N, C-alpha and C positions, 0 to 999 in steps of 0.2 A: 209209478208208484207214488201215492200221496201221503207221506207221512204228515200228522196234525201236530203242532206247536208242543211242546211240553204246557203242562198247567202254568207255572210261572216261567214264561219264556224268557224274561231278564235276567232271573238267578240262573237260567241253563245257559244263556250265553256269556255269563259271567264266569261260571262254573266250567264251561268248555274253553275260554279264553286262558283262564289258570292253567286247566290240563294241559294245554297245548304249550303253553309256554314253560312248563315245567316238565315237557316231553313225557308226559305220564300216558301215553299211546292206548294202553290197554283198559283204561279207564274211562276211553272217550266214545261216546255212541255215534259211532263211524257212520251208521246209515242216516241218522239224524242231520248231522253235521254236512253229508252229501247232500241232502235235500234243501237245508238251509242255503247252501252255497249255491244252488241251481237255481233256488227262489231269489235271492241277489241278482242273480244273471237275468233274470226273466224282468226282475223290476228294473233294471238298468235300459233294457228293451224296451219296455213299455214305456217309461220316462221318454226318451227319445222320440217313438212315435206319438204321444200325447202333444210333444213341443210342435213336432213336425204338423201335426193336424192343426194345431191352435195357429201355426205360422200360415200355412197355406188358407186357412178360412179366411185370417184377416187381409191375405193378398188377393183372395178372391172378391171380398167385400170393396177392398181399396179399388181392385180393376171394374168392379160391374156397379158400383154406385158411388163413383166419383163425387157426386154433388154431397155425401154424406160424411166424407174426409174428414179426418179428425186427429187431434194428437193422441186422444187415447189410442187410437188404431196403431198410430207410429209407434207409441210405446208398447203395446201388446207386441207388434212385428219385431221390434229391437230386443224386448226381452226372450222372446220365444227364441230368436236367433242365439242370444247371449245364452240360452239354457243349452240349447243345442252345444253351442261351442265348448263350453264349459264339460259337458257329458263327455264330446268327444274327444277332448284333453285329457280328463279323466281315464278314459277306456280307449286308447286308440284303436283297440280292435273291433270297436263300432264304428270305424270311420266308414265302412262301405255299406252301414246299415240304413243311414235317411234314403240311399239311391234304391236299395233294395226295397224300399216299403212306402214309397213315394208313390205308387200307384194305390195302394191301400189306404194310405192316410188321407191320398188326395178324394178318394170317393166318399170317405168320411165329412170331412170338410167340405165337399161339395153339397151332400144332405143338409149339413149344418149352417152353410150360406143361405140356400133356399129357405130355410125355416126362420133364420134370423131377419133375413132380408125382406120377405114375403114374394121375393122372385119364383117364378118357376122354376124347377130343377133343370129345364131344358134350355135356360138362359145362360147355365153353365157347360162350357165343354165337358163331353162324356170322359175325357182323357185329360189329364193333368197339361195345361198351356206352358206350364214354366220349365226350366230345366233344372235339376238339382241345384246345379251351378248358381243359377240366379236367386233361386230360394234361399241358399245359404250365404249369398254376398250381401254384407251389410249395407252396401251401398246402392243396392238394387231395388227398383219399386215396378210393378208393372203398369202400363199406361192404360188409360180408359179404355174399355172396351168400346167397339165402333157401333 
């Protein structure tokens, strides 16, 4: 079921928070509240997937275009890892999520890498050549492709 946001979402949030603090359960819109909480969970997972895709994209570019390596790529790699680390610290129940999403995120990153580098998609391995441990390791970078 997909419940739409109330017309003034901010006001609804403020009122709902007040009702929760005051233990006024019977005045809560429980269905809307449940929907919003579920949406927050989806948003957290989307954020992890987005950062993982960005990280994989830059790792692919690092590996397959060594002649174009730059500090901005290193900054993007470091920032994506930091954002993932922060998200996983905030939500420890998501710690396994990057490993679960590695193949899906790699597929997106592979397409983006082909688009951004101008290299044919076949140049990039069909399956992720990196382990999730390496991907998340702040001290690891892939070697240049042969």
